[in-house]
C-alpha positions as CSV (number, residue, x, y, z in Angstrom):
1,M,93.9,138.9,290.5
2,R,92.7,135.3,289.9
3,Y,96.0,134.3,288.4
4,R,97.9,135.7,291.3
5,A,95.8,133.9,293.8
6,T,96.2,130.7,291.8
7,F,100.0,131.2,291.5
8,F,100.4,131.7,295.3
9,A,98.1,128.8,296.1
10,G,100.2,126.6,293.8
11,L,103.4,128.0,295.4
12,A,102.1,127.2,298.9
13,V,101.0,123.6,297.9
14,G,104.4,123.1,296.3
15,F,106.2,124.3,299.4
16,V,104.2,122.1,301.7
17,L,104.6,119.0,299.5
18,G,108.2,119.7,298.9
19,A,109.3,120.8,302.3
20,R,111.9,118.7,304.0
21,A,111.6,120.4,307.4
22,G,109.4,117.7,308.8
23,R,106.3,117.6,310.8
24,E,107.1,120.6,312.9
25,R,107.3,123.0,310.0
26,Y,104.0,121.5,308.6
27,E,102.3,122.1,311.9
28,Q,103.6,125.7,312.0
29,M,102.2,126.4,308.5
30,K,98.9,124.7,309.4
31,T,98.5,126.9,312.5
32,L,99.3,130.0,310.5
33,A,96.7,129.1,307.9
34,R,94.1,128.4,310.5
35,R,94.8,131.8,312.2
36,A,94.5,133.5,308.8
37,T,91.2,131.9,308.1
38,D,89.9,132.8,311.5
39,N,90.9,136.5,311.1
40,P,87.8,138.7,310.9
41,A,89.4,140.8,308.1
42,V,89.9,137.6,306.0
43,Q,86.3,136.5,306.7
44,Q,85.0,139.9,305.7
45,A,86.9,139.9,302.5
46,A,85.6,136.4,301.7
47,G,82.1,137.5,302.4
48,A,82.5,140.6,300.1
49,A,83.9,138.3,297.4
50,A,81.0,135.9,297.7
51,A,78.5,138.8,297.6
52,Q,80.2,140.2,294.5
53,A,80.2,136.8,292.8
54,S,76.5,136.5,293.6
55,G,75.8,139.9,292.2
56,L,77.7,139.1,289.0
57,A,75.9,135.8,288.6
58,K,72.5,137.6,288.9
59,T,73.6,140.2,286.3
60,A,74.7,137.5,283.9
61,T,71.4,135.6,284.5
62,N,69.4,138.7,283.8
63,K,71.3,139.4,280.6
64,V,70.8,135.9,279.3
65,T,67.2,136.0,280.2
66,D,66.7,139.3,278.3
67,K,68.4,137.9,275.2
68,V,66.3,134.8,275.3
69,Q,63.1,136.8,275.7
70,Q,64.1,138.9,272.7
71,H,64.7,135.8,270.5
72,K,62.1,133.6,272.2
73,P,59.7,133.1,269.3
74,G,62.5,131.9,267.0
75,F,64.0,129.7,269.6
76,A,60.6,128.1,270.5
77,D,59.7,127.4,266.9
78,T,63.0,125.9,266.1
79,A,63.0,123.8,269.3
80,I,59.5,122.5,268.6
81,R,60.2,121.8,265.0
82,K,63.4,119.9,265.8
83,A,61.9,118.0,268.7
84,S,58.9,116.9,266.5
85,E,61.2,115.7,263.8
86,R,63.5,113.7,266.1
87,L,61.0,112.5,268.7
88,P,57.8,111.0,267.2
89,G,54.8,111.7,269.4
90,W,56.7,114.4,271.4
91,R,54.4,117.2,270.3
92,D,51.3,115.3,271.4
93,K,52.7,115.1,274.9
94,Q,53.5,118.9,275.0
95,A,50.1,120.4,275.8
96,G,50.1,124.1,276.3
97,T,53.4,124.9,274.4
98,G,51.6,127.5,272.4
99,A,52.4,125.8,269.1
100,Q,49.5,126.0,266.7
101,E,48.9,124.2,263.4
102,G,49.9,126.4,260.6
103,D,52.8,128.2,262.5
104,G,55.5,126.6,260.4
105,V,55.7,123.4,262.5
106,P,54.6,120.2,260.6
107,P,51.8,118.3,262.5
108,V,52.8,115.0,264.0
109,P,50.2,112.2,263.6
110,A,48.9,110.8,266.8
111,P,49.8,107.2,267.6
112,G,47.2,104.8,266.5
113,G,45.9,107.2,263.8
114,P,45.5,106.5,260.1
115,A,49.2,106.6,259.4
116,D,49.8,103.6,261.6
117,G,47.6,101.6,259.2
């Protein structure tokens, strides 16, 4: 369905840009397009399409959220480990992440500590 709509939209644009009928034909097509968009049936179909798209987006969001929740501990450990390796001092700034010493994440020394010498 999407491919058909894209094809017809491209066909219409090509016709408008390639038409040699002049300004009068352009105005006729513009008036026809305006009438079509003002048509209640077209507006209703557009509303239904928007509602369906919104519903599909919510479904996709829920599925992704469920997958992340299932794999959350692994994701969190990996993210914390990689962030602490690449961003010195990052872990000190992340209070309340739930990461504990001994959970497989190497501790990052605090700035100004004995490692700074």
